[in-house]
N, C-alpha and C positions, 0 to 999 in steps of 0.2 A: 504493500500500500504506500509506503513511504517513497519508494523509487518512482512512483508515478506523479509525484507532486511537481508542479510547475516550478521553473527557476525563480529565484527571488526577483521581485520588482524593485528597482532602485529609484531614488528620487521621491518626490512628494506623492502621497496617495490621494485619491479623489477626495474632494472637500466633504466634510461631514462624516467620514468613515472613522470609527473609533478603533484606532490601531492597537491601543493597549488591550481592549476587549478582544480583538481579533487574536492577538498573541496569547492571551490567557486561554481562549478557547482551543487554540492549536496546542498549547502546552498540556492542557488536560487530556486531549486526545493522544498526544505523544506519550505522556506518562502512563496512561491506561494501556496503550498498545505495546509499548516497548519496556515498561518498567522504569523505576526511578534510576537505577544504575546506568542503563543503556541510553536513556534520553540525554540530550545535551541542548545547550542554547542554540547551537547551529542546526540541529535537527528540528527544533521547534521553529526556527526561522524558515527553514525549507517548507515545513508544513503550512506555515502562515503565509508564505509567499512574500516574505520581507527580507531585507538584509539583516545579517546577524547583529550589526551595529544598532539596528532599531530595537531589537530585543534587549540589548545591553543598555540602551538608553533608559528603558523602563525598569529593568531588573538587573541588579549587579551580578548575580550568579545564579546557578541552578537552584540553590537553596531558597533564595528569595523568590524565584519564579514559582517553585512548588508551593511554598507557604502562601503566596498570593492566590494561587488557584484554590486553596482551601479557605481563603478569607482571613488568614492569621498572619499577614505579612509582617506585623510588628514583633512577632516572636522570633528571636534570633538564637538558633541552637548553638552556633559557634560561641556566643557570649556565655551561654550556660556551661559549655565544655571548658572554656577558659577559667571560669569561676570555680568549677569543680576541681580542675587539674591544678589550681594554684594552691598548693599546700602539701603536707605530708600524706603519703599513701594511706596511712592508718586512719585518716579522717575523710576518705573519699565518700563513704556511705552517707555520713551526716551532711556533707556539703552538697551531695546530689539531691537529697531530700529537700534541703533548705532552698537550693537554687530553683528547682522545679516548682515547688510550692509558691515561692516568691513570684515566679512568672505567671502562675495561674491566679494568684491573689492580686495581681497588678490591675491597672485600668483596662488592660486588654484581656483579662481573664474571662469576662463575660462573653466575648467573641469566641474564645476557645471552647467555652462550655456549650455554646450553641452549635459549633462546628462539629465537635467530636461525635455527638449522636448521629449527625448526618453521615459522617464517615462510617460509623458502625453499621448504618443501615444500607450502605452501598457495598456489595460484595467486592467489587474491583478496587475501590478505595481502601477497603480493609486489607487487601493484599499489598497495596502500595505503602500504607503507613508503616508497617514493620521495616520495609526496605529503607524508607526515609530515616526512621529513627536509628536503625542499625548503621547506616552510612554516615549520618551527621551528628548523632547524639551519643548513643551508648557505644557504638563501635569505636570512635576515637578515644573514649575514656578507657574501655577495657583493653584496647590494643596497647595503650601506654604501659600496661602492667607486664606485657611480654609473656603471657600465660598460654599454654597449649590449648586449653579448653575455653578460649575466649567466647566462642559462639554460645556455648552452654551457659557460661556465667552471664553473658549479656541477656540471654533469654530469661534467666532466673530473676535478674534485676528488673527486667521489663514487666514480668508477671507481678512482682511486688509493687512496683510503682503504679501499674494499671489498677490494681486493687485499691491502693491508697487514693488515687485520684477519683476513682469511681465512688468510694464511700465518703469522700470529702466534698465533692462537687456535683456529681451527676445523680447519685442516689444518697443524699446526705445522711450519715449515721452519726449520732452523737455518742461520745464527745469528740470523735475524730474530726467532725465537720467544723468544730469551733476552736480546736486547739491552735495555739500559736505555732509558727513555723519552727521555732527553736525546740519547742516541746516535741513536735512530730519528728524532727531530726534526731533528737536524743532517743526517742522510742523506736523508730523504724530504721534509723541509720545503721545500728549494729547488725541487723539482718542483711542489709545490702552489703555491708562490709564483708560479711562472711561469704556472700555470693561472689564478691569481687576478688577477695584475697585469701579467704579461709579454705580449710580442708572440706571438700565436698563429698568425701568418702562416706 
């Protein structure tokens, strides 16, 4: 399907055409068809029929393009990774909980809480989301540890975090729903730390 796409059109597009929306629509199709890892800004540009520079004008990189297609463009996974990685290894679990909860508690959290149920209801997006999280959030964190079973550890961390986010935001259960981020980090962080660095035997 991708091979049949017409060459990029250079120069100004017809007046009134929403190029950003066109790029977003092409990006969604590209991510759904090719998967997060295989898609690229260049392949999205080909599908949209625009120059790659047009895509970069609106979206800095593939991460921002993907989050924009989900309506959560203000969430920056790289910033979370930097925050979590900045410190000793034995505090990774707590820092991960604190950083993710802070992102969801922020002014953009309401958007995330609206988007996630829509993602869960869409079978294709449900397949894409783990690819994205693995490539941009959990993957970079776990890979820094240099462990052989990084994929297993990453999936265990994801299962714990998914349960926490579900019971705090989507199906609120007290007192988890109202605990402060520091309290949650102290309670849940050690579990994540074991998944990240502990003995899984």
